[in-house]
N, C-alpha and C positions, 0 to 999 in steps of 0.2 A: 504494500500500500504506500503510495507516494504521500509524504508529509513534508510540509514547509512550515516552520514555526518561527515567527518573528518575535523579537524582544528588543528592548532598549528605548522604546518611546517614552515620552513624558512631557513635562512642562518646563520650558526654559525661557529665559529672557532673550530679547533680540541681541545679537552679537555672540551668543553662547554656542555651545557645541553639544552634539549627541552622537553616539555611535549605535546604529541599529545592527542587529544580527539576524541572520536567516539560517536556521539549522535544517538541513535537508536529509531526507532518508527515503528509502524505497525505490531508488533508481540509481543508475550509474552516474555519479556526480561528474566524473571527468568528461562525459559525453554531452553534458548539458549546457544550455545557455540560460542564464538566470538574470533576472532584472528586478529592480526596485521601481515601484510605481506608486503614485499617490492620487488621492481623490479628496478634494475639498467639498464642503457642502454646496450643492447647486452647480458643481462643475463636473466635467467629464474626467474620467481616469486618464492620467498621463504618465508616460515613461519618464523616469528621472535619471536613472543610470543602469547600464546593463553590461554584462560580462559574458564572454565565451570562455568556459573553464579551460578547455584544452590548450588554447594558445594565449589566454590572458588578455585578449583584446577587449577594450572597453569603449563604451559610448556614454557621453554625458549630455543631457539636455542643456540648451543654451542658458536657461534660467539658473542652472546650478554650477556651471563651469567655473572653476577656480575656487569653489566653496565645498563641493561634495566630492568624495572619492569612493569608488567601489573597488572592493578587493575580495579575494577568496583565500581560504585556508583549506587546501585540498585534503590535508590529513584529518581535518575535523568536519569535512563536508559542510562548510559554513561560508556564507557570503556576508560581507560587512558593507555598511554604508556609513562612512565617516562624514558627518555634516558639521561644517564650521561656519561661523559668521551667519548664523540663522537669522531669518527675517520673518516678520509676521505673516507674509504671504506664503511661507513654507508650511504653515499650519494645514494639516490634512491627516487622513488615515493613510499610513504607508503600508504597502503590501509587497511581498516578494512573490515571484512567480517563475516557473521553469518550463522549458520545452527542450526536447532533444535537439541539439544544435544542428543536426543534419536536416531537420524539418523547418528551421527558421529561415524566412525569406526577408523579413523586414525587422531589423534590430530595434528593440525597445518600443514596438507597437503592441499595445495591450492584447489585441485579439489574436496575436501570434502565439501567445503563451497559454498553455493548457492546464497547468496545475497552479493553484494559488493558496497562499497562506491566509490566516484569518485577519491579519492586519494589526497594526499597532498605531495608536494615536500619538501624533506629535503636535504640540501646541506651543507657539512662540508668542510671547507677550511683548508688547511694545513699551 
């Protein structure tokens, strides 16, 4: 059974940092593409940062470039999202999602990812 479990969300002041973790199980981690997505109230889910585990290639949305970093620890089957210089507009529920990398055609597009975690709330106060 595929499982993705997010952790690390919380309340932080603007300018602060958080690190989200996504612990994966039930599939071959090395063969996966995994992404972080977020959804704010009244908005569509959007891709934030994504990684292809086998070669470590990454993608970051323009809105988070220079502030967020995605990484993986293959020994722990875990993907991280380090978020620095957080802004109130980063407030959202953050989800991690996975797809076999061989099936991915559009990196960091939500509909391309087929397994999703339950989400973790990130709230940035001004």
